[in-house]
Residue, then its C-alpha position, 0 to 999 in steps of 0.5 A: x416540594x421545598x418550601x424553605x425560605x430558599x424555594x426559588x433555588x429547589x433543586x428540582x426545580x418547577x419546570x413543566x417537566x418536573x411537574x410531569x414527574x411529580x405526577x408519576x411518582x404521586x401516583x406511585x406513592x399513593x397508596x402509601x400516603x393514603x395508607x397513613x392518612x386512614x391510620x392517623x385518622x383523618x376523616x369526614x368533616x376534618x379541615x386539614x392543612x397540607x404542607x409543600x402541596x405542590x401540584x395539590x396530589x395530597x391535597x386532592x387525596x385528602x379532600x376525598x377523606x374529608x368529603x363536603x363537610x371537611x376541608x382542605x387548605x394545600x400551601x407551597x412557596x411555588x407560585x407555579x406549582x400553585x397555578x396547577x394545583x387550583x386548575x386540578x381542584x376546579x370545582x371541588x368546594x372543599x379544596x383551597x391553595x394558598x403562595x406562601x409559607x404555613x409557617x408564616x401564613x395566620x390561619x383564622x382558626x386551628x386545624x384537626x391535622x396537619x400533613x406532608x409528602x417529602x416536605x421535611x427532606x427539604x427544610x434546613x430545619x424540619x423540627x423547626x418546622x414541625x414545631x411550627x405547623x404544630x401551632x396550627x393544629x387543635x389540641x388532639x389534632x394530627x401532625x402527619x409526613x410521608x418522607x423518603x430514606x435514600x440510604x436504602x438504594x441497592x441492587x441484588x445481583x448488583x446492576x451497575x448502572x442501577x447502582x450508579x444512577x441512584x449514587x447520581x442522583x444522591x450525590x446531585x440532591x444533597x448540595x440542593x439542601x436536601x436530607x437523604x436520611x430524613x425518613x429514618x429520623x423522623x422520631x428525632x425531629x418530632x421529639x425535638x419539636x416537641x411532639x409525641x413519638x411517632x408511630x410510623x410505617x416502612x414500605x419500599x418500592x421495589x423491582x424484580x427484573x423484568x417487572x420492574x418498570x415503575x421503578x425503573x421510571x421514577x429513577x431515571x425521571x428524577x436523573x432527568x430533572x437532576x441533569x443539569x445539577x450532575x453536569x455542574x457538580x462534574x459528577x458524570x461525563x455527558x457521555x454517561x449522562x446520555x445513556x445512563x437513564x437508557x441502560x436501565x430499561x435492558x440492564x434491569x430486566x436482563x439481570x433477573x435482579x432485585x433493585x430498590x431506591x430507597x425507602x417511604x417511611x410514614x409518622x404520625x402522631x396526636x398533639x397533645 
């Protein structure tokens, strides 16, 4: 979820369909984010700032880990997303949400950790945001982010419809301000922000022929959300756009191919 000064122009928008897409994606990537939080040392009793919280998926995950003795504050610039997050967290006393930019909001006390998923990729200057967020973390506290790297999309043997769909998605996201290689650039962003070199993991969610439903559904949902941008940029004619997402469900199983849309990259460090 984008949180920069151009949040109202966030390329994927904040429609009901987009929030549903985010829900599916969150379920698929939850184990990776959970592993990041465990690796980073998020534990019971901590206070955690969730940046670009969106519909609150990461905040709710963190709330499980910090327990009743901890607290989670989720921040996002999109009021529509915050409204959904607040509804989902109703009855959870250790979770709250605020609308605004975490680099500008004043907090009464520092946090034990600041975390985020798919946030830095939409920032014009990710290092600058990390630098600002570091000021909200106590000495010895945690900075942990989960980002994506789109450079790894592929199919083997090649599935033309899969390769075309991934290519259209990346070409449509880039003009909206997304950095397609954010995952690979995390070490340089941390360094430019004055943070220690992070520990890192990389995971790729892949499909295998007929056992590819979740991977296909994820890219198809993203393709549908980006349809207005694909059309506006003239990247494909309407006929191709109408059929491409549906063709994936037939072409990938028929090919018995390996497919991957990108890599999930996690990075974490302790603030000195």
